[in-house]
C-alpha positions in Angstrom: 78.6 95.4 24.0 81.8 97.3 23.1 85.0 95.3 23.0 86.8 95.1 26.3 90.2 93.6 26.4 91.3 92.3 29.8 94.0 89.8 30.7 92.4 87.2 33.0 95.6 85.1 33.5 96.0 86.5 37.1 92.4 85.5 38.1 92.6 81.8 37.6 92.3 81.1 41.3 89.1 83.1 41.9 86.0 81.2 43.2 82.7 83.0 43.6 80.2 81.4 46.1 76.8 82.5 44.8 73.1 81.7 45.1 70.1 83.9 44.5 68.7 82.8 47.9 70.2 83.7 51.3 70.8 81.4 54.2 72.3 78.5 52.1 75.8 78.5 53.4 77.8 80.9 51.2 79.4 82.7 54.1 79.9 79.5 56.1 81.9 77.9 53.3 83.8 81.1 52.5 85.1 81.5 56.1 85.4 77.9 57.2 87.0 76.6 54.0 89.2 79.7 53.8 90.3 79.1 57.4 91.0 75.4 56.8 93.0 76.1 53.7 95.0 78.8 55.4 95.7 76.4 58.3 97.0 74.0 55.6 99.5 76.5 54.2 97.4 78.1 51.4 97.6 81.9 50.9 93.9 82.8 51.0 91.9 85.9 50.4 88.2 86.1 51.4 86.2 88.8 49.7 83.0 89.8 51.5 80.9 91.3 48.8 77.8 91.4 51.0 76.6 94.7 52.6 75.6 92.6 55.7 79.3 91.9 56.3 78.7 88.5 57.9 82.2 87.3 57.1 83.3 89.6 60.0 80.9 87.8 62.4 82.4 84.4 61.5 86.0 85.6 61.8 85.5 87.8 64.8 86.5 91.2 63.5 82.9 92.6 63.1 82.4 96.0 64.9 86.1 96.3 65.8 88.6 98.9 64.6 89.6 96.4 61.9 86.1 96.5 60.4 85.8 99.2 57.8 82.2 98.2 56.8 83.3 97.6 53.2 84.9 101.1 52.6 88.2 99.8 51.1 86.5 97.3 48.9 83.9 99.9 47.7 86.7 102.3 46.7 88.4 99.6 44.7 85.2 98.8 42.9 84.4 102.4 42.0 87.9 103.7 41.2 89.7 100.5 40.1 92.5 101.0 42.8 94.4 98.1 44.3 92.4 97.2 47.5 94.3 96.8 50.8 93.0 93.6 52.6 92.8 93.1 56.3 95.9 91.0 56.9 96.2 87.7 58.8 92.7 87.5 60.3 93.9 84.0 60.6 97.5 83.0 59.8 97.5 82.9 56.0 93.9 84.3 55.7 93.4 87.9 54.5 90.0 89.5 54.1 88.4 92.4 52.2 85.6 93.2 54.6 82.0 93.9 53.5 79.5 96.2 54.9 77.1 99.0 54.2 79.5 101.0 52.0 79.0 98.4 49.3 75.4 99.6 48.8 76.8 102.9 47.5 79.3 101.1 45.3 76.5 98.9 43.9 74.5 102.0 43.0 77.4 103.6 41.2 78.2 100.4 39.3 74.5 99.9 38.3 74.5 103.4 36.9 77.6 102.7 34.9 76.3 99.4 33.6 73.1 101.1 32.6 75.0 103.4 30.2 75.8 100.4 27.9 78.8 100.0 25.7 82.3 100.1 27.1 81.0 101.8 30.4 78.8 98.7 31.0 81.7 96.4 30.4 84.0 98.3 32.8 81.2 98.3 35.4 80.8 94.6 35.2 84.5 94.0 35.3 85.1 96.3 38.4 85.9 93.5 40.8 88.1 91.7 38.3 90.1 94.9 37.7 90.5 95.5 41.5 91.5 91.9 42.3 94.0 91.7 39.4 96.2 94.2 41.3 96.6 91.8 44.2 95.7 88.3 43.0 99.3 87.2 42.6 99.6 87.2 46.4 97.1 84.4 46.8 96.7 80.7 46.0 92.9 81.0 46.1 90.4 83.9 46.4 86.9 83.1 47.7 84.2 85.7 47.0 81.1 85.6 49.3 78.3 87.0 47.2 75.1 88.7 48.5 71.9 86.9 47.6 69.8 89.8 46.4 71.9 92.6 44.9 72.1 91.9 41.1 75.0 94.2 40.3 77.3 92.7 43.0 76.5 89.2 41.9 77.3 90.2 38.3 80.7 91.7 39.2 81.5 88.6 41.2 80.9 86.1 38.4 82.6 88.4 35.9 85.7 88.2 38.1 85.6 84.5 38.9 87.2 81.6 37.1 85.0 79.2 39.0 81.6 79.3 40.6 80.5 77.2 43.6 76.8 77.2 44.4 75.7 76.3 48.0 72.0 75.4 48.2 69.4 73.8 50.5 67.0 71.1 49.3 63.9 73.3 49.5 61.9 74.7 46.6 63.1 78.3 47.2 66.7 77.2 47.0 66.0 75.5 43.7 64.5 78.8 42.4 67.7 80.6 43.6 69.7 78.0 41.7 67.8 78.8 38.5 68.4 82.6 39.0 72.1 81.9 39.5 72.3 80.0 36.3 70.8 82.9 34.5 73.2 85.3 36.2 76.2 83.2 34.9 74.8 83.4 31.3 74.8 87.2 31.5 78.6 87.5 31.8 79.8 84.8 29.4 80.6 87.5 26.8 83.1 89.0 29.2 84.1 85.8 31.0 83.9 82.9 28.5 86.1 80.7 30.7 83.7 80.8 33.7 83.3 77.3 35.0 80.9 75.7 37.5 83.0 74.0 40.1 79.9 72.3 41.6 76.9 72.6 43.9 77.1 71.9 47.6 74.2 70.9 49.8 73.9 72.8 53.0 71.9 72.1 56.2 71.3 68.4 55.6 72.3 65.2 57.6 73.5 61.7 57.1 70.0 60.3 57.6 68.5 62.4 54.8 69.9 60.3 52.0 66.5 60.0 50.1 65.9 63.7 50.3 69.4 64.4 48.9 69.0 61.9 46.1 65.7 63.4 45.1 67.2 66.9 45.1 70.2 65.9 43.1 67.9 64.4 40.5 65.9 67.7 40.4 69.1 69.8 40.1 70.4 67.6 37.2 67.0 68.0 35.5 67.1 71.8 35.9 70.7 72.1 34.6 70.2 69.4 31.9 73.0 67.2 33.1 73.2 63.6 34.5 74.6 62.2 37.7 77.6 61.1 35.8 78.6 64.8 35.4 79.1 65.0 39.1 77.8 68.5 39.4 76.6 68.1 43.0 79.3 67.5 45.6 79.3 64.1 47.2 80.1 65.7 50.6 77.6 68.1 52.2 77.4 70.5 55.1 75.7 69.4 58.4 74.0 72.2 60.3 73.4 72.7 64.0 71.7 75.7 65.5 73.8 75.3 68.7 77.1 75.3 66.7 76.0 78.1 64.4 75.1 80.3 67.4 78.4 79.5 69.2 80.6 80.3 66.1 78.9 83.6 65.4 78.8 84.7 69.1 82.4 84.0 69.6 83.8 84.8 66.2 85.2 81.3 65.8 85.1 78.8 62.9 83.6 75.4 63.3 86.9 73.6 63.5 88.1 76.0 66.2 85.0 75.4 68.3 85.5 71.7 67.8 89.1 71.9 68.9 88.0 73.8 72.0 85.5 71.0 72.8 88.0 68.2 72.2 90.7 69.8 74.4 88.6 71.1 77.2 88.9 69.5 80.7 86.2 66.9 81.4 83.4 68.2 83.6 84.3 65.7 86.3 87.9 66.8 86.3 86.8 70.4 86.9 84.4 69.2 89.6 87.3 67.4 91.4 89.4 70.6 91.4 86.5 72.6 92.7 86.4 74.7 89.5 83.4 76.2 87.8 82.0 73.9 85.2 81.7 75.7 81.9 80.8 74.2 78.5 83.5 74.9 75.9 80.9 74.5 73.1 78.3 72.1 71.7 79.2 68.5 71.0 77.5 69.0 67.5 80.5 71.1 66.5 82.4 67.9 65.6 79.9 66.8 62.9 79.7 70.3 61.5 83.5 70.7 61.5 83.9 67.3 59.9 81.4 68.0 57.2 83.1 71.4 56.4 86.5 69.6 56.2 85.0 67.1 53.7 83.5 69.8 51.6 86.8 71.7 51.6 88.8 68.6 50.6 86.4 68.1 47.7 86.6 71.7 46.7 90.4 71.5 46.6 90.3 68.3 44.6 88.0 69.8 42.0 89.8 73.1 42.0 93.2 71.4 41.5 91.9 69.1 38.8 90.4 71.9 36.8 93.6 74.1 37.2 95.8 71.2 36.0 93.6 70.5 33.1 93.7 74.2 32.1 97.5 74.2 32.3 97.6 71.1 30.1 95.4 72.7 27.5 97.5 75.9 27.5 100.7 73.9 27.1 99.2 72.0 24.1 98.0 75.3 22.6 101.6 76.7 22.9 103.2 73.8 21.1 
């Protein structure tokens, strides 16, 4: 591949959430961790790189005037312009929406990559180039990758400093994990500093300890590492159909639904006042929200540790 010089110093806070299989929690972590970090004072950008645009469902802007179906992001990918995010979807949380326009952008980039040489490098670096214009405005950038569009996965990992892989414990998810590992290898020439932040288990429960232990062993075997490497997060994401339905239907995050449940009047208080009894949300929202909080805390710990280590290495190199 032709030499392609690109300064990656402004992309040290970019995290791509990727797995070759869908339904493993990529969007859930992007939106909920992004919302939690923003509520804690971080400046967060969520990039919805999926033509399905499910980030908009989680955050409540889907099918509104704010939703451009990925038009702004697509233009930035194709032309290299500075994208204009949707501001303050939550206080401190900006979003580059996804949607059907990304399918056209993917086709254009695939054609460019197919030409080889410098054109291929520029195609793979399209998202990195776009984000470099605005990355200084954010403490962390979370990219929600599509499960089945190769070129969009490629531009995501080419732009990322870190990769986070959500997965379930089934065989299909393990196959997706292998595909993802291969995808990372394909961009190492353009992004040699790409680092695996970890693997997060999605849709499991406290009672499934043996299942998780067996899956961790399988993951370690696939990746050729040991438990001591700590590749798999200690925390995991609980799942509840009732909570998932409530969050998507109302455009709320898990902790927002949990807050509504906690602060709602008790049913007997409403009954006393002669008011209509309405459920504010499922009780299961608490366990889901708590698990996402734990995953976000571990994500921050790993992210901060790696960033500090990188700064230390740079300071040593400058001496």
